[in-house]
N, C-alpha and C positions, 0 to 999 in steps of 0.2 A: 792203815797206814797212810801218811801223807805223802803228797808227791815228793815235795822237798823237805825231808825231814832236816832238823838243825843239827850241827856238828856235835854240840853237848849232848844231845840226845841219842846219837848215834854213838857217842863214845860211852854212854852210860850204858846202852843196848850190849855193845861188846863187852864191857866189863861184867855186866849181868850173866851174858852168856857163859865167860869164863868162870866166873864164880860158881853158877850152878853145877858146872863140870869139875870144880876143884882143881882149874888149870892155873891159879896164881902163882904158885910156886914155880912154875915154868915160865910164867910171862916176865922174866928179868929183862933188863934193858937189852944186855947181850943177846939174849934168845930173841926177842923179838926183832932187833936189828938184823939178826941174820935171817929170820924168816921174811923180813921185808926184802933183803937182798934177794933170796930164793925167788919170790913172786915177781920181782921186778925184772929177774933173768927171765922167767917164764913169759912176761910180756914181751921181752926182746927177742926172745925165740920165735914168736910169731912173726916178726919183722924181718928177722935176720937175713934172709936171703931174696927180700923183695926188692926190686927196683925202687926209685924214689916215686915213680909214676904209680905201680902197684901198691905202694904204702899210703899213698894218697887216698886210694880206693878201697883200702880194706874193709871198710865198714859196707860196702856194696853186696858183700856176700853174706847172707844171714848166718851160716855156721861160724864164719871167721868172726864176725861182727860180735856174736855172743861170745866167743874164747877172749876177744879182746876186753869186752865189756866186764866178763868174770875177773880176769887179770888186773885189770884196773881196779877193780872192788877190791881183790885180796890187798893189792899195794896200799891202797887208801886205808883199808882196815887196820893193817900192820901199823901204817903210819900214826894213825889215830892212837893205837895202843902204845906206841912208844912215847908219844905226846902225853899221855895220860899218866903212865907210870913215873916219867921225868917232870911231870909239872909244867909241860909248854904248853901255851895256848897256839896253837898252829895259825890260826888266822893273824894274831898280833905278830907273831914270827915272822909271817910271809910279808905283811905290811911293813914292817922294820926292814927286812932285807930289800924290798921293792924301793924303798926310800933310800937305803944305802946305795944300791945300784944306779938310781937315777943321779946321784952325786958324783959316784965313781965313774959313771958312762955318760955324761952330758949330751942331749940331744944335739945334732949338728945344728950350727947356726946358719944364716942367710948366706954367710961367706964360706961355708963349708960345702955348699951344694953346686 
C-alpha cells in the first residue's frame, strides 16, 4: 500500500469493501450521513472535557492519538462514501468553497491592521 493513496483510489476501496459484503442497499445518502454524524460525535467525545491546552497536546499520548486517528479515518471514510453515492468531487467542492469564503471574508487590508 502506498504511503499517501489518492482520494479516488480510497473511494474505490471503500466501494469495493461494501460491495463484497453486499452493503450497498444500506449505503443510502441518509444512512451514510447519519453514520458520518455518529463518527464525528465519537471524535468530539475524545475532546469533550479537555481544556484548550490539553486538546492541543492530545496526540502526545499514544493511546489517545490512536483513538483520534481512528475516528478521523472513520469520519473521512463516511464522508468519501457520501461523496461517492451523491457524485460529489470532494476536492473540487472544497476548492470552490474556499474560493467563495475568500470572497465572502476578504483578508484585512493594511488600513484594517
